[in-house]
C-alpha positions in Angstrom: -23.9 11.9 -10.3 -24.7 8.3 -9.4 -22.1 6.3 -7.5 -22.6 2.6 -6.7 -20.6 0.5 -4.3 -20.8 -3.0 -5.8 -19.0 -4.9 -3.0 -16.9 -4.2 0.0 -16.0 -5.9 3.2 -17.0 -4.0 6.3 -15.0 -4.6 9.5 -17.1 -5.7 12.4 -18.4 -2.7 14.4 -17.7 -0.3 11.5 -21.1 -0.4 9.7 -22.7 2.5 11.7 -19.7 4.8 11.1 -19.9 3.9 7.4 -23.6 4.8 7.3 -22.8 8.1 8.9 -20.1 8.8 6.3 -22.5 8.0 3.5 -25.1 10.3 5.0 -22.5 13.1 5.2 -21.5 12.6 1.6 -25.2 12.7 0.6 -25.8 15.9 2.6 -22.7 17.5 1.0 -23.2 16.2 -2.5 -22.4 19.5 -4.2 -19.1 19.8 -2.4 -18.2 16.1 -3.1 -18.9 16.5 -6.9 -16.9 19.7 -7.0 -14.0 18.0 -5.2 -14.1 15.0 -7.5 -14.1 17.1 -10.6 -11.2 19.1 -9.3 -9.3 15.9 -8.6 -10.0 14.7 -12.2 -12.2 11.8 -11.1 
């Protein structure tokens, strides 16, 4: 599943936390896909 963020404003000082969150989503991709399918996304 490919997901692309086209544009978003990032609050000052929040970029590192966002990168950590993206890394976690990547590491847990199977769980993320399963959850999204369960939610009907």
